[in-house]
DRENNU-499023 format. One record per residue (C-alpha): residue in one letter; x, y, z. Coordinates in steps of 0.2 Angstrom, whole numbers, plus 5000, padded with zeros to 4 digits. Layout:
DRENNU-499023
aXYZ/...
This chain:
DRENNU-499023
x504049995077/x504249815081/x505749705078/x504949635063/x505349785053/x507249765057/x507249585049/x508049535033/x506449465028/x505549625029/x506949725021/x506849605006/x504949615005/x504949805007/x506249824993/x505149704981/x503649814985/x504549974981/x505349904965/x503549854959/x502750014965/x503950154960/x502550284961/x501250304975/x499850194972/x498550324977/x497550374962/x498150534955/x499750544965/x501350554955/x502550554970/x503850424973/x503350274984/x504450274999/x503350165011/x502849985009/x501149995017/x500149845023/x498449855014/x497649745028/x498749805044/x499749675053/x498849715069/x497249655060/x497949495054/x498649555037/x499949445029/x501749495026/x501649455008/x501949564992/x500049544988/x499649635004/x500849775002/x500749934992/x501950074989/x501450244996/x502150414997/x502450495014/x500950605013/x499750465009/x500450345021/x500250485035/x498450505030/x498150315032/x499050315049/x497750455054/x496250355049/x496050425031/x496150295017/x497150365003/x495950294989/x494250324983/x492750234990/x492250094978/x494050064973/x495249924978/x496949954986/x497749994969/x496450124966/x495550024953/x493650014953/x493049864963/x491649834951/x492249724937/x490949804926/x491549984928/x492050064912/x493850094919/x494049904920/
């Protein structure tokens, strides 16, 4: 963990993310969101913005840390179909 995650800025950003995403954003999951996860990781140039964060439960966050994305292929980070013409949209 870097010192960034100890800053007041991060703590406010994390709180805002978890306030917005009270439940895990992985489709079908009903667990509480407890992790503010960078959609595009900081290590890959991801921004420290609310738009680049999603709330995840511990299980889905751990899946992501081990290389398994916790959402279905063809979906965006919020689990919605990426295709704007998909019937779910």
